[in-house]
PyMOL Python script that loads the backbone (N, CA, C, O; Angstrom):
from pymol import cmd

cmd.read_pdbstr("""\
ATOM      1  N   MET A   1     -28.917  21.050 -36.580  1.00  0.00           N
ATOM      2  CA  MET A   1     -27.576  21.010 -36.027  1.00  0.00           C
ATOM      3  C   MET A   1     -26.533  21.359 -37.090  1.00  0.00           C
ATOM      4  O   MET A   1     -25.600  22.117 -36.824  1.00  0.00           O
ATOM      5  N   ALA A   2     -26.692  20.807 -38.285  1.00  0.00           N
ATOM      6  CA  ALA A   2     -25.734  21.066 -39.364  1.00  0.00           C
ATOM      7  C   ALA A   2     -25.751  22.534 -39.772  1.00  0.00           C
ATOM      8  O   ALA A   2     -24.721  23.095 -40.146  1.00  0.00           O
ATOM      9  N   VAL A   3     -26.917  23.147 -39.698  1.00  0.00           N
ATOM     10  CA  VAL A   3     -27.033  24.563 -40.052  1.00  0.00           C
ATOM     11  C   VAL A   3     -26.261  25.410 -39.052  1.00  0.00           C
ATOM     12  O   VAL A   3     -25.595  26.372 -39.435  1.00  0.00           O
ATOM     13  N   ALA A   4     -26.347  25.061 -37.779  1.00  0.00           N
ATOM     14  CA  ALA A   4     -25.629  25.808 -36.739  1.00  0.00           C
ATOM     15  C   ALA A   4     -24.122  25.680 -36.923  1.00  0.00           C
ATOM     16  O   ALA A   4     -23.391  26.659 -36.771  1.00  0.00           O
ATOM     17  N   VAL A   5     -23.658  24.487 -37.249  1.00  0.00           N
ATOM     18  CA  VAL A   5     -22.225  24.267 -37.469  1.00  0.00           C
ATOM     19  C   VAL A   5     -21.756  25.058 -38.680  1.00  0.00           C
ATOM     20  O   VAL A   5     -20.696  25.683 -38.639  1.00  0.00           O
ATOM     21  N   ARG A   6     -22.522  25.036 -39.740  1.00  0.00           N
ATOM     22  CA  ARG A   6     -22.172  25.773 -40.951  1.00  0.00           C
ATOM     23  C   ARG A   6     -22.121  27.277 -40.672  1.00  0.00           C
ATOM     24  O   ARG A   6     -21.223  27.972 -41.145  1.00  0.00           O
ATOM     25  N   THR A   7     -23.083  27.768 -39.906  1.00  0.00           N
ATOM     26  CA  THR A   7     -23.113  29.188 -39.553  1.00  0.00           C
ATOM     27  C   THR A   7     -21.883  29.566 -38.736  1.00  0.00           C
ATOM     28  O   THR A   7     -21.267  30.603 -38.981  1.00  0.00           O
ATOM     29  N   LEU A   8     -21.527  28.736 -37.775  1.00  0.00           N
ATOM     30  CA  LEU A   8     -20.332  28.999 -36.965  1.00  0.00           C
ATOM     31  C   LEU A   8     -19.065  28.971 -37.812  1.00  0.00           C
ATOM     32  O   LEU A   8     -18.167  29.790 -37.609  1.00  0.00           O
ATOM     33  N   GLN A   9     -18.984  28.045 -38.751  1.00  0.00           N
ATOM     34  CA  GLN A   9     -17.815  27.987 -39.628  1.00  0.00           C
ATOM     35  C   GLN A   9     -17.708  29.239 -40.490  1.00  0.00           C
ATOM     36  O   GLN A   9     -16.610  29.751 -40.707  1.00  0.00           O
ATOM     37  N   GLU A  10     -18.832  29.728 -40.977  1.00  0.00           N
ATOM     38  CA  GLU A  10     -18.826  30.955 -41.780  1.00  0.00           C
ATOM     39  C   GLU A  10     -18.385  32.151 -40.943  1.00  0.00           C
ATOM     40  O   GLU A  10     -17.622  32.994 -41.415  1.00  0.00           O
ATOM     41  N   GLN A  11     -18.861  32.227 -39.708  1.00  0.00           N
ATOM     42  CA  GLN A  11     -18.458  33.318 -38.820  1.00  0.00           C
ATOM     43  C   GLN A  11     -16.966  33.243 -38.508  1.00  0.00           C
ATOM     44  O   GLN A  11     -16.291  34.269 -38.433  1.00  0.00           O
ATOM     45  N   LEU A  12     -16.459  32.033 -38.328  1.00  0.00           N
ATOM     46  CA  LEU A  12     -15.035  31.844 -38.063  1.00  0.00           C
ATOM     47  C   LEU A  12     -14.199  32.305 -39.247  1.00  0.00           C
ATOM     48  O   LEU A  12     -13.180  32.970 -39.063  1.00  0.00           O
ATOM     49  N   GLU A  13     -14.612  31.963 -40.448  1.00  0.00           N
ATOM     50  CA  GLU A  13     -13.884  32.383 -41.646  1.00  0.00           C
ATOM     51  C   GLU A  13     -13.893  33.901 -41.794  1.00  0.00           C
ATOM     52  O   GLU A  13     -12.880  34.493 -42.169  1.00  0.00           O
ATOM     53  N   LYS A  14     -15.032  34.535 -41.502  1.00  0.00           N
ATOM     54  CA  LYS A  14     -15.110  35.997 -41.572  1.00  0.00           C
ATOM     55  C   LYS A  14     -14.176  36.637 -40.549  1.00  0.00           C
ATOM     56  O   LYS A  14     -13.509  37.628 -40.845  1.00  0.00           O
ATOM     57  N   ALA A  15     -14.131  36.073 -39.356  1.00  0.00           N
ATOM     58  CA  ALA A  15     -13.254  36.610 -38.310  1.00  0.00           C
ATOM     59  C   ALA A  15     -11.789  36.451 -38.701  1.00  0.00           C
ATOM     60  O   ALA A  15     -10.994  37.366 -38.487  1.00  0.00           O
ATOM     61  N   LYS A  16     -11.420  35.306 -39.271  1.00  0.00           N
ATOM     62  CA  LYS A  16     -10.039  35.089 -39.721  1.00  0.00           C
ATOM     63  C   LYS A  16      -9.657  36.099 -40.796  1.00  0.00           C
ATOM     64  O   LYS A  16      -8.554  36.646 -40.773  1.00  0.00           O
ATOM     65  N   GLU A  17     -10.557  36.344 -41.727  1.00  0.00           N
ATOM     66  CA  GLU A  17     -10.292  37.298 -42.805  1.00  0.00           C
ATOM     67  C   GLU A  17     -10.124  38.706 -42.240  1.00  0.00           C
ATOM     68  O   GLU A  17      -9.262  39.466 -42.679  1.00  0.00           O
ATOM     69  N   SER A  18     -10.948  39.034 -41.273  1.00  0.00           N
ATOM     70  CA  SER A  18     -10.855  40.350 -40.638  1.00  0.00           C
ATOM     71  C   SER A  18      -9.507  40.515 -39.933  1.00  0.00           C
ATOM     72  O   SER A  18      -8.876  41.567 -40.032  1.00  0.00           O
ATOM     73  N   LEU A  19      -9.070  39.475 -39.224  1.00  0.00           N
ATOM     74  CA  LEU A  19      -7.772  39.536 -38.542  1.00  0.00           C
ATOM     75  C   LEU A  19      -6.628  39.608 -39.542  1.00  0.00           C
ATOM     76  O   LEU A  19      -5.624  40.274 -39.290  1.00  0.00           O
ATOM     77  N   LYS A  20      -6.770  38.933 -40.667  1.00  0.00           N
ATOM     78  CA  LYS A  20      -5.741  39.003 -41.701  1.00  0.00           C
ATOM     79  C   LYS A  20      -5.606  40.436 -42.196  1.00  0.00           C
ATOM     80  O   LYS A  20      -4.496  40.924 -42.406  1.00  0.00           O
ATOM     81  N   ASN A  21      -6.736  41.108 -42.383  1.00  0.00           N
ATOM     82  CA  ASN A  21      -6.708  42.499 -42.823  1.00  0.00           C
ATOM     83  C   ASN A  21      -6.053  43.398 -41.785  1.00  0.00           C
ATOM     84  O   ASN A  21      -5.348  44.341 -42.145  1.00  0.00           O
ATOM     85  N   VAL A  22      -6.274  43.122 -40.507  1.00  0.00           N
ATOM     86  CA  VAL A  22      -5.642  43.907 -39.440  1.00  0.00           C
ATOM     87  C   VAL A  22      -4.132  43.723 -39.496  1.00  0.00           C
ATOM     88  O   VAL A  22      -3.385  44.698 -39.410  1.00  0.00           O
ATOM     89  N   ASP A  23      -3.675  42.479 -39.639  1.00  0.00           N
ATOM     90  CA  ASP A  23      -2.233  42.220 -39.737  1.00  0.00           C
ATOM     91  C   ASP A  23      -1.622  42.950 -40.926  1.00  0.00           C
ATOM     92  O   ASP A  23      -0.529  43.506 -40.819  1.00  0.00           O
ATOM     93  N   GLU A  24      -2.319  42.950 -42.054  1.00  0.00           N
ATOM     94  CA  GLU A  24      -1.807  43.645 -43.241  1.00  0.00           C
ATOM     95  C   GLU A  24      -1.724  45.151 -43.000  1.00  0.00           C
ATOM     96  O   GLU A  24      -0.768  45.795 -43.432  1.00  0.00           O
ATOM     97  N   ASN A  25      -2.716  45.714 -42.314  1.00  0.00           N
ATOM     98  CA  ASN A  25      -2.687  47.145 -42.004  1.00  0.00           C
ATOM     99  C   ASN A  25      -1.537  47.480 -41.060  1.00  0.00           C
ATOM    100  O   ASN A  25      -0.864  48.494 -41.246  1.00  0.00           O
ATOM    101  N   ILE A  26      -1.304  46.648 -40.054  1.00  0.00           N
ATOM    102  CA  ILE A  26      -0.186  46.870 -39.133  1.00  0.00           C
ATOM    103  C   ILE A  26       1.126  46.812 -39.900  1.00  0.00           C
ATOM    104  O   ILE A  26       2.013  47.637 -39.680  1.00  0.00           O
ATOM    105  N   ARG A  27       1.253  45.845 -40.795  1.00  0.00           N
ATOM    106  CA  ARG A  27       2.471  45.701 -41.591  1.00  0.00           C
ATOM    107  C   ARG A  27       2.707  46.950 -42.441  1.00  0.00           C
ATOM    108  O   ARG A  27       3.839  47.420 -42.558  1.00  0.00           O
ATOM    109  N   LYS A  28       1.644  47.481 -43.031  1.00  0.00           N
ATOM    110  CA  LYS A  28       1.776  48.686 -43.860  1.00  0.00           C
ATOM    111  C   LYS A  28       2.177  49.889 -43.018  1.00  0.00           C
ATOM    112  O   LYS A  28       3.023  50.679 -43.437  1.00  0.00           O
ATOM    113  N   LEU A  29       1.586  50.038 -41.845  1.00  0.00           N
ATOM    114  CA  LEU A  29       1.845  51.208 -41.005  1.00  0.00           C
ATOM    115  C   LEU A  29       3.211  51.170 -40.333  1.00  0.00           C
ATOM    116  O   LEU A  29       3.880  52.199 -40.233  1.00  0.00           O
ATOM    117  N   THR A  30       3.632  49.998 -39.874  1.00  0.00           N
ATOM    118  CA  THR A  30       4.879  49.911 -39.105  1.00  0.00           C
ATOM    119  C   THR A  30       6.060  49.430 -39.931  1.00  0.00           C
ATOM    120  O   THR A  30       7.211  49.642 -39.549  1.00  0.00           O
ATOM    121  N   GLY A  31       5.788  48.785 -41.057  1.00  0.00           N
ATOM    122  CA  GLY A  31       6.863  48.265 -41.884  1.00  0.00           C
ATOM    123  C   GLY A  31       7.444  46.959 -41.380  1.00  0.00           C
ATOM    124  O   GLY A  31       8.511  46.545 -41.834  1.00  0.00           O
ATOM    125  N   ARG A  32       6.761  46.300 -40.447  1.00  0.00           N
ATOM    126  CA  ARG A  32       7.245  45.012 -39.954  1.00  0.00           C
ATOM    127  C   ARG A  32       6.063  44.084 -39.714  1.00  0.00           C
ATOM    128  O   ARG A  32       4.913  44.518 -39.642  1.00  0.00           O
ATOM    129  N   ASP A  33       6.369  42.810 -39.592  1.00  0.00           N
ATOM    130  CA  ASP A  33       5.347  41.805 -39.355  1.00  0.00           C
ATOM    131  C   ASP A  33       4.902  41.890 -37.894  1.00  0.00           C
ATOM    132  O   ASP A  33       5.748  41.852 -37.000  1.00  0.00           O
ATOM    133  N   PRO A  34       3.600  42.004 -37.628  1.00  0.00           N
ATOM    134  CA  PRO A  34       3.139  42.121 -36.244  1.00  0.00           C
ATOM    135  C   PRO A  34       3.377  40.862 -35.413  1.00  0.00           C
ATOM    136  O   PRO A  34       3.286  40.915 -34.186  1.00  0.00           O
ATOM    137  N   ASN A  35       3.676  39.743 -36.046  1.00  0.00           N
ATOM    138  CA  ASN A  35       3.917  38.505 -35.313  1.00  0.00           C
ATOM    139  C   ASN A  35       5.380  38.302 -34.949  1.00  0.00           C
ATOM    140  O   ASN A  35       5.710  37.379 -34.204  1.00  0.00           O
ATOM    141  N   ASP A  36       6.270  39.163 -35.473  1.00  0.00           N
ATOM    142  CA  ASP A  36       7.680  39.057 -35.124  1.00  0.00           C
ATOM    143  C   ASP A  36       7.886  39.487 -33.680  1.00  0.00           C
ATOM    144  O   ASP A  36       7.303  40.474 -33.230  1.00  0.00           O
ATOM    145  N   VAL A  37       8.719  38.742 -32.951  1.00  0.00           N
ATOM    146  CA  VAL A  37       9.049  39.109 -31.578  1.00  0.00           C
ATOM    147  C   VAL A  37      10.207  40.084 -31.620  1.00  0.00           C
ATOM    148  O   VAL A  37      11.264  39.783 -32.174  1.00  0.00           O
ATOM    149  N   ARG A  38      10.006  41.256 -31.032  1.00  0.00           N
ATOM    150  CA  ARG A  38      11.058  42.261 -30.992  1.00  0.00           C
ATOM    151  C   ARG A  38      12.031  41.909 -29.873  1.00  0.00           C
ATOM    152  O   ARG A  38      11.656  41.193 -28.944  1.00  0.00           O
ATOM    153  N   PRO A  39      13.275  42.395 -29.936  1.00  0.00           N
ATOM    154  CA  PRO A  39      14.288  42.045 -28.928  1.00  0.00           C
ATOM    155  C   PRO A  39      13.846  42.328 -27.491  1.00  0.00           C
ATOM    156  O   PRO A  39      14.090  41.501 -26.612  1.00  0.00           O
ATOM    157  N   ILE A  40      13.213  43.455 -27.227  1.00  0.00           N
ATOM    158  CA  ILE A  40      12.794  43.766 -25.859  1.00  0.00           C
ATOM    159  C   ILE A  40      11.729  42.790 -25.383  1.00  0.00           C
ATOM    160  O   ILE A  40      11.709  42.427 -24.207  1.00  0.00           O
ATOM    161  N   GLN A  41      10.842  42.358 -26.278  1.00  0.00           N
ATOM    162  CA  GLN A  41       9.822  41.390 -25.899  1.00  0.00           C
ATOM    163  C   GLN A  41      10.468  40.057 -25.549  1.00  0.00           C
ATOM    164  O   GLN A  41      10.065  39.407 -24.584  1.00  0.00           O
ATOM    165  N   ALA A  42      11.458  39.648 -26.318  1.00  0.00           N
ATOM    166  CA  ALA A  42      12.131  38.378 -26.059  1.00  0.00           C
ATOM    167  C   ALA A  42      12.829  38.424 -24.708  1.00  0.00           C
ATOM    168  O   ALA A  42      12.804  37.445 -23.962  1.00  0.00           O
ATOM    169  N   ARG A  43      13.457  39.565 -24.385  1.00  0.00           N
ATOM    170  CA  ARG A  43      14.160  39.697 -23.113  1.00  0.00           C
ATOM    171  C   ARG A  43      13.169  39.647 -21.952  1.00  0.00           C
ATOM    172  O   ARG A  43      13.430  38.996 -20.941  1.00  0.00           O
ATOM    173  N   LEU A  44      12.042  40.325 -22.091  1.00  0.00           N
ATOM    174  CA  LEU A  44      11.042  40.312 -21.026  1.00  0.00           C
ATOM    175  C   LEU A  44      10.445  38.923 -20.849  1.00  0.00           C
ATOM    176  O   LEU A  44      10.185  38.497 -19.724  1.00  0.00           O
ATOM    177  N   LEU A  45      10.228  38.223 -21.944  1.00  0.00           N
ATOM    178  CA  LEU A  45       9.704  36.864 -21.844  1.00  0.00           C
ATOM    179  C   LEU A  45      10.698  35.954 -21.144  1.00  0.00           C
ATOM    180  O   LEU A  45      10.301  35.104 -20.347  1.00  0.00           O
ATOM    181  N   ALA A  46      11.975  36.117 -21.427  1.00  0.00           N
ATOM    182  CA  ALA A  46      12.995  35.282 -20.805  1.00  0.00           C
ATOM    183  C   ALA A  46      13.103  35.579 -19.315  1.00  0.00           C
ATOM    184  O   ALA A  46      13.299  34.667 -18.512  1.00  0.00           O
ATOM    185  N   LEU A  47      12.975  36.847 -18.945  1.00  0.00           N
ATOM    186  CA  LEU A  47      13.113  37.225 -17.542  1.00  0.00           C
ATOM    187  C   LEU A  47      11.909  36.842 -16.699  1.00  0.00           C
ATOM    188  O   LEU A  47      12.034  36.655 -15.489  1.00  0.00           O
ATOM    189  N   SER A  48      10.757  36.723 -17.315  1.00  0.00           N
ATOM    190  CA  SER A  48       9.558  36.420 -16.539  1.00  0.00           C
ATOM    191  C   SER A  48       9.251  34.929 -16.554  1.00  0.00           C
ATOM    192  O   SER A  48       8.091  34.531 -16.454  1.00  0.00           O
ATOM    193  N   GLY A  49      10.265  34.121 -16.677  1.00  0.00           N
ATOM    194  CA  GLY A  49      10.106  32.671 -16.702  1.00  0.00           C
ATOM    195  C   GLY A  49       9.678  32.121 -15.352  1.00  0.00           C
ATOM    196  O   GLY A  49       8.962  32.801 -14.617  1.00  0.00           O
ATOM    197  N   PRO A  50      10.095  30.911 -15.007  1.00  0.00           N
ATOM    198  CA  PRO A  50       9.689  30.277 -13.748  1.00  0.00           C
ATOM    199  C   PRO A  50      10.047  31.138 -12.536  1.00  0.00           C
ATOM    200  O   PRO A  50      11.173  31.621 -12.414  1.00  0.00           O
ATOM    201  N   GLY A  51       9.085  31.318 -11.654  1.00  0.00           N
ATOM    202  CA  GLY A  51       9.311  32.110 -10.452  1.00  0.00           C
ATOM    203  C   GLY A  51       9.210  33.601 -10.688  1.00  0.00           C
ATOM    204  O   GLY A  51       9.268  34.382  -9.739  1.00  0.00           O
ATOM    205  N   GLY A  52       9.062  34.006 -11.923  1.00  0.00           N
ATOM    206  CA  GLY A  52       8.988  35.431 -12.250  1.00  0.00           C
ATOM    207  C   GLY A  52       7.561  35.902 -12.318  1.00  0.00           C
ATOM    208  O   GLY A  52       6.639  35.225 -11.863  1.00  0.00           O
ATOM    209  N   GLY A  53       7.395  37.043 -12.877  1.00  0.00           N
ATOM    210  CA  GLY A  53       6.059  37.588 -13.020  1.00  0.00           C
ATOM    211  C   GLY A  53       5.975  38.956 -12.387  1.00  0.00           C
ATOM    212  O   GLY A  53       6.985  39.514 -11.959  1.00  0.00           O
ATOM    213  N   ARG A  54       4.804  39.485 -12.329  1.00  0.00           N
ATOM    214  CA  ARG A  54       4.619  40.836 -11.797  1.00  0.00           C
ATOM    215  C   ARG A  54       4.835  40.850 -10.289  1.00  0.00           C
ATOM    216  O   ARG A  54       4.415  39.940  -9.574  1.00  0.00           O
ATOM    217  N   GLY A  55       5.496  41.898  -9.828  1.00  0.00           N
ATOM    218  CA  GLY A  55       5.639  42.113  -8.400  1.00  0.00           C
ATOM    219  C   GLY A  55       6.693  41.281  -7.719  1.00  0.00           C
ATOM    220  O   GLY A  55       6.764  41.280  -6.490  1.00  0.00           O
ATOM    221  N   ARG A  56       7.512  40.576  -8.461  1.00  0.00           N
ATOM    222  CA  ARG A  56       8.530  39.739  -7.837  1.00  0.00           C
ATOM    223  C   ARG A  56       9.933  40.210  -8.151  1.00  0.00           C
ATOM    224  O   ARG A  56      10.903  39.529  -7.820  1.00  0.00           O
ATOM    225  N   GLY A  57      10.057  41.364  -8.784  1.00  0.00           N
ATOM    226  CA  GLY A  57      11.373  41.916  -9.060  1.00  0.00           C
ATOM    227  C   GLY A  57      12.131  41.226 -10.167  1.00  0.00           C
ATOM    228  O   GLY A  57      13.333  41.446 -10.315  1.00  0.00           O
ATOM    229  N   SER A  58      11.468  40.400 -10.945  1.00  0.00           N
ATOM    230  CA  SER A  58      12.180  39.656 -11.980  1.00  0.00           C
ATOM    231  C   SER A  58      12.336  40.451 -13.268  1.00  0.00           C
ATOM    232  O   SER A  58      13.050  40.016 -14.172  1.00  0.00           O
ATOM    233  N   LEU A  59      11.689  41.599 -13.371  1.00  0.00           N
ATOM    234  CA  LEU A  59      11.753  42.366 -14.610  1.00  0.00           C
ATOM    235  C   LEU A  59      12.731  43.529 -14.511  1.00  0.00           C
ATOM    236  O   LEU A  59      12.587  44.514 -15.235  1.00  0.00           O
ATOM    237  N   LEU A  60      13.707  43.435 -13.642  1.00  0.00           N
ATOM    238  CA  LEU A  60      14.698  44.496 -13.526  1.00  0.00           C
ATOM    239  C   LEU A  60      15.644  44.424 -14.711  1.00  0.00           C
ATOM    240  O   LEU A  60      16.377  43.448 -14.872  1.00  0.00           O
ATOM    241  N   LEU A  61      15.627  45.451 -15.532  1.00  0.00           N
ATOM    242  CA  LEU A  61      16.499  45.498 -16.702  1.00  0.00           C
ATOM    243  C   LEU A  61      17.721  46.327 -16.369  1.00  0.00           C
ATOM    244  O   LEU A  61      17.601  47.408 -15.794  1.00  0.00           O
ATOM    245  N   ARG A  62      18.883  45.840 -16.719  1.00  0.00           N
ATOM    246  CA  ARG A  62      20.126  46.561 -16.425  1.00  0.00           C
ATOM    247  C   ARG A  62      20.741  47.064 -17.680  1.00  0.00           C
ATOM    248  O   ARG A  62      21.796  47.697 -17.640  1.00  0.00           O
TER     249      ARG A  62
END
""", "prot")
cmd.dss("prot")
cmd.show_as("cartoon", "prot")
cmd.util.cbc("prot")
cmd.orient("prot")
């Protein structure tokens, strides 16, 4: 059992490191942090709040 847990922890660490490398590559290519919310994303998130979502006309941008 301990061997299985250790193996899973090692796989998790490798996956985290791989994702860190992806974030660094995105940062190099775009010049911004991939985790930053851009203004259009924030507006869409605000508009699709309660009662919103796809197909309900809540994403009409003016």
